[in-house]
KOLDRENVO-442444 format. One record per residue (C-alpha): residue in one letter; x, z, y; residue number from 1. Coordinates in nm, 3 decimals, padded with zeros to 5 digits. Layout:
% KOLDRENVO-442444
   aa      east        up     north     i
    A         X         Z         Y   NUM
...
% end
This chain:
% KOLDRENVO-442444
   aa      east        up     north     i
    M   -02.251   -01.977   -05.505     1
    L   -02.208   -02.129   -05.183     2
    I   -01.914   -02.369   -05.157     3
    I   -01.772   -02.378   -04.786     4
    N   -01.498   -02.732   -04.800     5
    I   -01.278   -02.588   -04.518     6
    K   -01.138   -02.952   -04.317     7
    E   -00.775   -03.055   -04.264     8
    N   -00.705   -02.875   -03.851     9
    E   -01.066   -02.639   -03.866    10
    S   -00.991   -02.285   -03.802    11
    I   -01.117   -02.014   -04.015    12
    D   -01.360   -01.852   -03.752    13
    K   -01.569   -02.200   -03.791    14
    A   -01.515   -02.232   -04.157    15
    L   -01.632   -01.921   -04.139    16
    K   -01.970   -01.958   -03.903    17
    R   -02.084   -02.222   -04.104    18
    F   -02.059   -01.996   -04.455    19
    K   -02.300   -01.750   -04.259    20
    K   -02.506   -02.008   -04.136    21
    K   -02.556   -02.132   -04.495    22
    F   -02.619   -01.791   -04.613    23
    E   -02.849   -01.706   -04.433    24
    K   -03.059   -02.053   -04.466    25
    T   -03.070   -01.896   -04.827    26
    G   -03.212   -01.572   -04.699    27
    V   -03.107   -01.387   -04.993    28
    L   -03.022   -01.065   -04.771    29
    R   -03.421   -01.077   -04.635    30
    E   -03.527   -01.057   -05.019    31
    L   -03.263   -00.765   -05.073    32
    R   -03.417   -00.584   -04.791    33
    E   -03.778   -00.683   -04.915    34
    R   -03.640   -00.521   -05.264    35
    T   -03.538   -00.254   -05.132    36
    S   -03.890   -00.040   -05.027    37
    F   -04.252   -00.171   -05.260    38
    T   -04.498   -00.228   -04.962    39
    K   -04.866   -00.283   -05.165    40
    P   -05.007   -00.652   -05.139    41
    S   -05.305   -00.502   -04.912    42
    V   -05.044   -00.505   -04.650    43
    K   -04.843   -00.766   -04.718    44
    R   -05.111   -00.944   -04.649    45
    R   -05.207   -00.775   -04.336    46
    S   -04.919   -00.796   -04.157    47
    E   -04.946   -01.249   -04.233    48
    V   -05.315   -01.199   -04.108    49
    I   -05.151   -00.971   -03.803    50
    R   -04.868   -01.235   -03.737    51
    A   -05.074   -01.563   -03.794    52
    A   -05.314   -01.438   -03.539    53
    Y   -05.036   -01.349   -03.287    54
    R   -04.900   -01.720   -03.381    55
    Q   -05.202   -01.873   -03.346    56
    K   -05.259   -01.657   -02.988    57
    T   -04.931   -01.769   -02.829    58
    Y   -04.881   -02.147   -02.982    59
    G   -05.219   -02.213   -03.098    60
    S   -05.355   -02.337   -02.777    61
    D   -05.262   -02.611   -02.519    62
    N   -05.513   -02.460   -02.273    63
    A   -05.323   -02.316   -02.006    64
% end
């Protein structure tokens, strides 16, 4: 359960923004979306490899 303490003279908008940020960090929504459909382990592995190769290509080399 997320608890957001509202400070004195703090607007509801700012408190709601802090709540949304904390909620996003927990990853509940991401996990819920993952659980809606089943993906085979081989497909997951393949997508991870593709993602890692992209990251390596984009951020890995300092030769630019």
